[in-house]
C-alpha positions as CSV (number, residue, x, y, z in Angstrom):
1,X,0.0,-0.1,0.5
2,X,1.6,3.6,-0.8
3,X,1.8,5.7,1.4
4,X,-0.5,9.1,0.5
5,X,2.7,11.3,0.3
6,X,4.2,8.6,-2.3
7,X,1.1,9.0,-4.3
8,X,1.5,12.9,-3.8
9,X,5.5,12.4,-4.8
10,X,3.9,10.9,-8.4
11,X,1.4,13.1,-8.7
12,X,3.7,15.8,-8.9
13,X,6.2,14.0,-10.8
14,X,3.8,13.2,-13.6
15,X,2.8,17.0,-13.1
16,X,6.2,17.2,-14.6
17,X,6.0,15.3,-17.6
18,X,7.0,12.0,-16.1
19,X,5.2,9.4,-17.9
20,X,6.4,6.6,-16.5
21,X,5.0,7.8,-12.9
22,X,1.6,8.0,-14.4
23,X,1.7,4.3,-15.0
24,X,2.6,3.6,-11.4
25,X,0.3,5.8,-9.7
26,X,-3.0,4.1,-11.6
27,X,-2.6,0.9,-10.0
28,X,-2.3,2.8,-6.1
29,X,-5.4,4.8,-6.7
30,X,-7.5,2.6,-9.1
31,X,-9.2,0.8,-5.9
32,X,-9.8,4.5,-3.8
33,X,-11.3,5.4,-7.3
34,X,-13.2,2.0,-7.4
35,X,-14.6,2.8,-4.3
36,X,-16.0,6.4,-4.7
37,X,-17.7,4.7,-7.9
38,X,-19.2,1.8,-6.2
39,X,-20.3,4.3,-3.8
40,X,-22.1,6.3,-6.7
41,X,-23.6,3.4,-8.1
42,X,-25.0,2.5,-5.2
43,X,-26.8,5.6,-4.2
44,X,-27.9,5.6,-7.8
45,X,-31.9,4.2,-9.0
46,X,-32.4,0.3,-9.0
47,X,-31.2,-0.8,-12.7
48,X,-28.9,1.6,-13.5
49,X,-26.3,0.5,-16.4
50,X,-23.6,2.5,-15.7
51,X,-21.0,-0.2,-13.5
52,X,-18.3,1.2,-11.5
53,X,-16.0,-0.2,-13.5
54,X,-16.8,1.7,-16.6
55,X,-17.4,4.8,-14.5
56,X,-13.8,4.4,-12.9
57,X,-12.8,4.0,-16.5
58,X,-14.0,7.3,-18.2
59,X,-12.6,9.2,-15.8
60,X,-9.3,7.7,-15.7
61,X,-9.7,8.5,-19.4
62,X,-10.5,12.4,-18.1
63,X,-7.8,12.3,-15.5
64,X,-5.1,12.0,-17.7
65,X,-6.4,14.3,-20.3
66,X,-6.1,17.1,-17.9
67,X,-3.4,18.6,-19.5
68,X,-3.6,22.0,-17.3
69,X,-4.1,20.2,-13.9
70,X,-1.5,21.2,-11.3
71,X,-1.3,18.2,-9.2
72,X,-0.1,19.1,-5.9
73,X,-1.2,16.6,-3.5
74,X,-3.1,12.9,-3.0
75,X,-6.4,14.7,-1.6
76,X,-6.8,17.6,-5.0
77,X,-6.3,14.7,-7.1
78,X,-9.3,12.6,-5.4
79,X,-11.2,16.0,-5.7
80,X,-10.7,16.0,-9.2
81,X,-11.8,12.6,-9.5
82,X,-14.5,12.9,-8.2
83,X,-15.8,15.8,-9.9
84,X,-15.7,14.7,-12.9
85,X,-17.5,11.3,-11.6
86,X,-20.1,13.3,-10.6
87,X,-20.6,15.2,-14.5
88,X,-19.7,11.9,-15.9
89,X,-23.3,10.1,-13.7
90,X,-25.0,13.7,-14.5
91,X,-24.1,13.1,-18.3
92,X,-25.6,9.7,-18.2
93,X,-28.6,10.2,-16.0
94,X,-29.5,12.9,-18.5
95,X,-29.7,10.2,-21.6
96,X,-31.3,7.8,-19.8
97,X,-34.1,10.6,-18.7
98,X,-33.9,12.2,-22.6
99,X,-34.3,7.9,-23.8
100,X,-37.2,7.9,-21.5
101,X,-38.4,11.0,-22.2
102,X,-39.0,12.6,-18.4
103,X,-39.7,9.1,-17.1
104,X,-41.0,9.0,-13.4
105,X,-38.4,6.6,-11.9
106,X,-36.6,9.4,-10.1
107,X,-36.3,9.7,-6.2
108,X,-35.5,12.5,-3.5
109,X,-31.8,12.4,-2.3
110,X,-31.6,12.1,2.0
111,X,-28.8,13.4,3.2
112,X,-28.5,12.2,6.6
113,X,-26.8,14.5,9.8
114,X,-24.2,11.3,9.7
115,X,-21.9,12.3,7.2
116,X,-24.2,13.6,4.6
117,X,-24.4,10.7,2.5
118,X,-27.6,8.6,1.9
119,X,-27.9,5.2,3.8
120,X,-30.4,3.9,1.2
121,X,-29.8,3.7,-2.6
122,X,-32.0,6.8,-4.0
123,X,-29.9,9.1,-5.0
124,X,-31.3,11.8,-8.0
125,X,-28.2,12.8,-9.6
126,X,-29.7,15.7,-11.7
127,X,-31.9,17.0,-8.8
128,X,-28.5,17.1,-6.5
129,X,-26.4,18.7,-9.5
130,X,-29.3,21.4,-10.1
131,X,-29.2,21.9,-5.9
132,X,-25.4,22.4,-6.4
133,X,-25.3,24.6,-9.6
134,X,-28.4,26.9,-7.8
135,X,-26.0,26.6,-4.3
136,X,-22.9,27.8,-6.5
137,X,-24.5,30.8,-7.4
138,X,-25.0,31.4,-3.7
139,X,-22.2,30.1,-2.1
140,X,-19.4,28.7,-4.8
141,X,-17.0,27.8,-1.4
142,X,-20.1,26.1,0.0
143,X,-21.0,23.9,-3.3
144,X,-17.0,22.9,-3.7
145,X,-17.0,21.8,-0.1
146,X,-20.0,19.4,-0.9
147,X,-18.6,18.1,-3.8
148,X,-15.4,17.5,-2.2
149,X,-17.1,15.9,1.0
150,X,-20.3,14.1,-0.5
151,X,-19.0,13.1,-4.0
152,X,-14.9,13.0,-3.4
153,X,-15.8,11.4,-0.1
154,X,-12.7,13.8,1.2
155,X,-12.4,14.4,5.4
156,X,-12.6,17.5,6.7
157,X,-9.2,17.9,6.7
158,X,-8.5,16.7,3.2
159,X,-10.7,19.2,2.4
160,X,-9.2,21.8,3.9
161,X,-6.0,21.4,2.4
162,X,-7.6,21.0,-1.1
163,X,-8.9,24.4,-0.5
164,X,-6.6,26.3,1.4
165,X,-9.0,26.7,3.9
166,X,-9.2,26.5,7.9
167,X,-10.4,23.2,9.6
168,X,-13.3,25.1,11.1
169,X,-14.5,26.9,8.2
170,X,-14.8,23.8,6.1
171,X,-16.5,22.3,9.1
172,X,-19.3,25.3,9.6
173,X,-19.4,25.5,5.6
174,X,-20.1,21.7,5.4
175,X,-23.1,22.3,8.0
176,X,-24.9,24.9,6.4
177,X,-24.9,23.8,2.7
178,X,-25.9,20.4,4.2
179,X,-28.6,22.2,5.8
180,X,-29.6,24.5,2.6
181,X,-29.3,20.7,0.8
182,X,-32.0,19.0,2.7
183,X,-34.4,21.7,2.5
184,X,-34.0,22.5,-1.4
185,X,-34.3,18.6,-2.0
186,X,-36.8,17.2,0.3
């Protein structure tokens, strides 16, 4: 198992153009990316056609295509990966909805007080995406915190590191954003 510092060093080497670092990096981060993807898929509607492996593979293709990314650390990498997975799921949900012509199989999101993650598979990715877009117009910082914590699975400390904010600020904004989303989505 590679340490977070080792992953960070590989990211920095990849950032400097070392393709060998990318080849060493991907096997190390694959299982974590697959865990994130599995969490997303489990929260999706029943019968979702996108599999965790396909989601990871699509995210991987987009990650390696990040030409202007300035990789700083492991937390930032997972934050960007989470953002890419969210976009892939939103695109997939839009395609599904278009195919069904406004089907009524969407369900509401339940953000629990324990970490803000749903406890059952009832995530309506489009509703959450629209709510996050609205939150981003009101408070971009809170929207980014939700994205990193909820989608990226980052801790308060990792989110603070990625966003260059204090622990208390991230914790406060996370609580406020969660409450706002709860009101918006229920």
